[in-house]
C-alpha beads as a LAMMPS data file, in Angstrom:
LAMMPS data file: protein, C-alpha beads

156 atoms
155 bonds

1 atom types
1 bond types

-500.0 500.0 xlo xhi
-500.0 500.0 ylo yhi
-500.0 500.0 zlo zhi

Masses

1 110.0

Atoms # bond

1 1 1 9.463 58.651 48.739
2 1 1 7.676 56.036 50.532
3 1 1 5.295 55.093 47.384
4 1 1 8.573 54.708 45.506
5 1 1 10.362 52.631 47.684
6 1 1 6.589 50.654 47.928
7 1 1 7.414 49.925 44.019
8 1 1 10.638 49.005 44.569
9 1 1 10.330 45.846 46.671
10 1 1 7.322 45.245 45.023
11 1 1 9.692 44.587 42.047
12 1 1 12.371 42.608 43.587
13 1 1 9.718 41.058 45.602
14 1 1 8.304 39.963 42.198
15 1 1 11.768 39.299 40.667
16 1 1 12.994 37.179 43.493
17 1 1 8.586 35.043 43.708
18 1 1 10.049 34.367 39.901
19 1 1 13.400 32.555 40.843
20 1 1 11.703 30.918 44.129
21 1 1 8.769 29.498 42.488
22 1 1 9.947 29.383 38.183
23 1 1 7.220 28.405 35.732
24 1 1 7.131 24.940 35.134
25 1 1 9.245 23.724 31.790
26 1 1 6.620 22.678 29.236
27 1 1 7.500 18.813 28.319
28 1 1 9.128 18.385 25.157
29 1 1 6.268 16.741 23.056
30 1 1 7.054 13.380 22.713
31 1 1 7.335 12.715 18.782
32 1 1 4.655 10.990 16.365
33 1 1 5.361 7.360 16.021
34 1 1 6.864 7.414 12.951
35 1 1 4.610 6.393 10.406
36 1 1 5.702 4.480 6.484
37 1 1 5.739 7.820 4.800
38 1 1 4.947 6.342 1.566
39 1 1 1.100 6.471 0.416
40 1 1 -0.338 3.676 -2.041
41 1 1 -2.669 4.590 -3.739
42 1 1 -5.337 1.267 -3.471
43 1 1 -6.008 -1.463 -5.884
44 1 1 -8.216 -0.917 -9.019
45 1 1 -10.826 -4.048 -8.649
46 1 1 -10.461 -6.385 -10.802
47 1 1 -14.032 -7.632 -12.007
48 1 1 -12.662 -11.105 -13.217
49 1 1 -10.119 -9.704 -15.959
50 1 1 -7.847 -12.391 -16.814
51 1 1 -4.526 -11.770 -18.691
52 1 1 -2.364 -8.724 -17.372
53 1 1 -4.955 -6.310 -15.344
54 1 1 -5.422 -9.911 -13.300
55 1 1 -1.600 -9.623 -12.953
56 1 1 -1.302 -6.109 -12.160
57 1 1 -4.213 -6.924 -9.417
58 1 1 -1.303 -9.436 -7.774
59 1 1 0.567 -6.269 -8.129
60 1 1 -0.681 -4.153 -6.213
61 1 1 -1.713 -6.302 -3.861
62 1 1 1.125 -7.439 -2.626
63 1 1 2.899 -3.817 -2.763
64 1 1 0.878 -3.164 -0.104
65 1 1 1.379 -5.967 1.914
66 1 1 5.416 -5.606 2.064
67 1 1 4.418 -1.341 2.199
68 1 1 2.628 -1.778 5.404
69 1 1 3.687 -4.396 7.132
70 1 1 1.861 -3.716 10.375
71 1 1 -1.253 -3.705 8.263
72 1 1 -0.952 -7.522 7.250
73 1 1 0.535 -9.257 10.114
74 1 1 -1.148 -12.479 8.804
75 1 1 -2.255 -14.155 5.494
76 1 1 -5.977 -13.817 6.463
77 1 1 -6.310 -9.941 6.061
78 1 1 -4.007 -10.490 3.073
79 1 1 -6.532 -12.621 1.764
80 1 1 -9.487 -10.211 3.270
81 1 1 -7.292 -7.412 1.903
82 1 1 -7.164 -8.890 -1.830
83 1 1 -10.960 -9.712 -1.734
84 1 1 -12.657 -6.433 -0.778
85 1 1 -11.327 -5.174 -4.838
86 1 1 -13.037 -8.783 -5.718
87 1 1 -16.324 -7.817 -8.484
88 1 1 -17.913 -10.324 -10.496
89 1 1 -16.271 -13.126 -11.037
90 1 1 -13.514 -13.075 -9.471
91 1 1 -15.541 -12.497 -5.968
92 1 1 -17.224 -15.819 -6.946
93 1 1 -14.054 -18.171 -7.774
94 1 1 -12.092 -16.514 -4.737
95 1 1 -15.310 -17.345 -2.433
96 1 1 -13.813 -20.320 -0.878
97 1 1 -11.033 -18.578 0.676
98 1 1 -12.712 -16.126 1.859
99 1 1 -15.491 -18.512 3.484
100 1 1 -12.252 -20.156 5.218
101 1 1 -11.842 -15.930 6.927
102 1 1 -15.168 -15.960 7.962
103 1 1 -14.690 -19.009 9.811
104 1 1 -11.492 -18.337 10.955
105 1 1 -9.252 -20.870 9.123
106 1 1 -6.313 -21.155 8.649
107 1 1 -5.638 -19.179 5.429
108 1 1 -2.107 -19.332 3.391
109 1 1 -1.888 -15.809 0.664
110 1 1 0.609 -17.912 -1.198
111 1 1 -1.748 -20.851 -1.736
112 1 1 -4.306 -18.191 -2.247
113 1 1 -2.106 -16.053 -5.069
114 1 1 -1.249 -19.410 -6.917
115 1 1 -5.273 -20.677 -7.359
116 1 1 -5.628 -17.114 -8.345
117 1 1 -2.619 -17.184 -10.883
118 1 1 -4.197 -20.294 -12.427
119 1 1 -7.420 -19.016 -13.385
120 1 1 -6.960 -15.276 -14.158
121 1 1 -3.264 -15.455 -15.908
122 1 1 -3.101 -16.076 -19.411
123 1 1 -0.857 -18.900 -19.608
124 1 1 -0.516 -18.555 -23.242
125 1 1 1.461 -15.219 -23.208
126 1 1 4.861 -17.228 -24.413
127 1 1 3.206 -17.879 -27.339
128 1 1 1.032 -15.271 -28.310
129 1 1 4.338 -13.194 -27.832
130 1 1 6.232 -15.149 -30.109
131 1 1 3.095 -15.148 -32.955
132 1 1 3.103 -11.067 -32.163
133 1 1 6.570 -10.355 -32.971
134 1 1 6.326 -13.351 -35.837
135 1 1 3.912 -10.568 -37.679
136 1 1 5.291 -7.619 -36.388
137 1 1 5.619 -4.863 -38.657
138 1 1 6.897 -1.188 -38.784
139 1 1 3.175 0.827 -39.580
140 1 1 3.904 3.854 -37.582
141 1 1 6.384 5.531 -36.125
142 1 1 10.278 3.802 -35.111
143 1 1 9.961 4.376 -31.759
144 1 1 6.176 2.743 -32.006
145 1 1 7.675 -0.617 -33.084
146 1 1 9.995 -0.358 -31.091
147 1 1 8.303 -0.263 -28.118
148 1 1 5.957 -2.916 -29.169
149 1 1 9.515 -5.001 -29.851
150 1 1 10.328 -4.591 -27.074
151 1 1 7.160 -5.417 -24.931
152 1 1 7.341 -9.178 -26.390
153 1 1 10.210 -9.639 -26.447
154 1 1 10.127 -8.631 -22.024
155 1 1 7.061 -11.151 -21.889
156 1 1 9.199 -14.191 -23.320

Bonds

1 1 1 2
2 1 2 3
3 1 3 4
4 1 4 5
5 1 5 6
6 1 6 7
7 1 7 8
8 1 8 9
9 1 9 10
10 1 10 11
11 1 11 12
12 1 12 13
13 1 13 14
14 1 14 15
15 1 15 16
16 1 16 17
17 1 17 18
18 1 18 19
19 1 19 20
20 1 20 21
21 1 21 22
22 1 22 23
23 1 23 24
24 1 24 25
25 1 25 26
26 1 26 27
27 1 27 28
28 1 28 29
29 1 29 30
30 1 30 31
31 1 31 32
32 1 32 33
33 1 33 34
34 1 34 35
35 1 35 36
36 1 36 37
37 1 37 38
38 1 38 39
39 1 39 40
40 1 40 41
41 1 41 42
42 1 42 43
43 1 43 44
44 1 44 45
45 1 45 46
46 1 46 47
47 1 47 48
48 1 48 49
49 1 49 50
50 1 50 51
51 1 51 52
52 1 52 53
53 1 53 54
54 1 54 55
55 1 55 56
56 1 56 57
57 1 57 58
58 1 58 59
59 1 59 60
60 1 60 61
61 1 61 62
62 1 62 63
63 1 63 64
64 1 64 65
65 1 65 66
66 1 66 67
67 1 67 68
68 1 68 69
69 1 69 70
70 1 70 71
71 1 71 72
72 1 72 73
73 1 73 74
74 1 74 75
75 1 75 76
76 1 76 77
77 1 77 78
78 1 78 79
79 1 79 80
80 1 80 81
81 1 81 82
82 1 82 83
83 1 83 84
84 1 84 85
85 1 85 86
86 1 86 87
87 1 87 88
88 1 88 89
89 1 89 90
90 1 90 91
91 1 91 92
92 1 92 93
93 1 93 94
94 1 94 95
95 1 95 96
96 1 96 97
97 1 97 98
98 1 98 99
99 1 99 100
100 1 100 101
101 1 101 102
102 1 102 103
103 1 103 104
104 1 104 105
105 1 105 106
106 1 106 107
107 1 107 108
108 1 108 109
109 1 109 110
110 1 110 111
111 1 111 112
112 1 112 113
113 1 113 114
114 1 114 115
115 1 115 116
116 1 116 117
117 1 117 118
118 1 118 119
119 1 119 120
120 1 120 121
121 1 121 122
122 1 122 123
123 1 123 124
124 1 124 125
125 1 125 126
126 1 126 127
127 1 127 128
128 1 128 129
129 1 129 130
130 1 130 131
131 1 131 132
132 1 132 133
133 1 133 134
134 1 134 135
135 1 135 136
136 1 136 137
137 1 137 138
138 1 138 139
139 1 139 140
140 1 140 141
141 1 141 142
142 1 142 143
143 1 143 144
144 1 144 145
145 1 145 146
146 1 146 147
147 1 147 148
148 1 148 149
149 1 149 150
150 1 150 151
151 1 151 152
152 1 152 153
153 1 153 154
154 1 154 155
155 1 155 156
């Protein structure tokens, strides 16, 4: 009987001890900072190809700058990012901008883009599209013909 009484008192003490000194509540974990859920592929390297490849390259660089503004708060970072995907002739032509970045001189991204466009974009694109439309003939499926037609008319 004494043994049973000791067990009851012990159980009672354990219960009240838990009420007097409850285990500290676990703090709610702080949520991870909200990051941009969109993940873009790296731009395709540009080796100096003019025309459509250069236009796609500028679009990819611009998309990164807009999607991840926290990574590109300054124009120098945008230029450095673009330059990191240039090879051969494209890198050589853009070298003056890279030197400005290295020398911590101000760089205007829009000036970089203007210079890039004048060097690498196809300036005869509309003329080529008009000529292609004049020479367009259906040699395959209607779908292929329509696709070619739409591509050339969008250019004009």
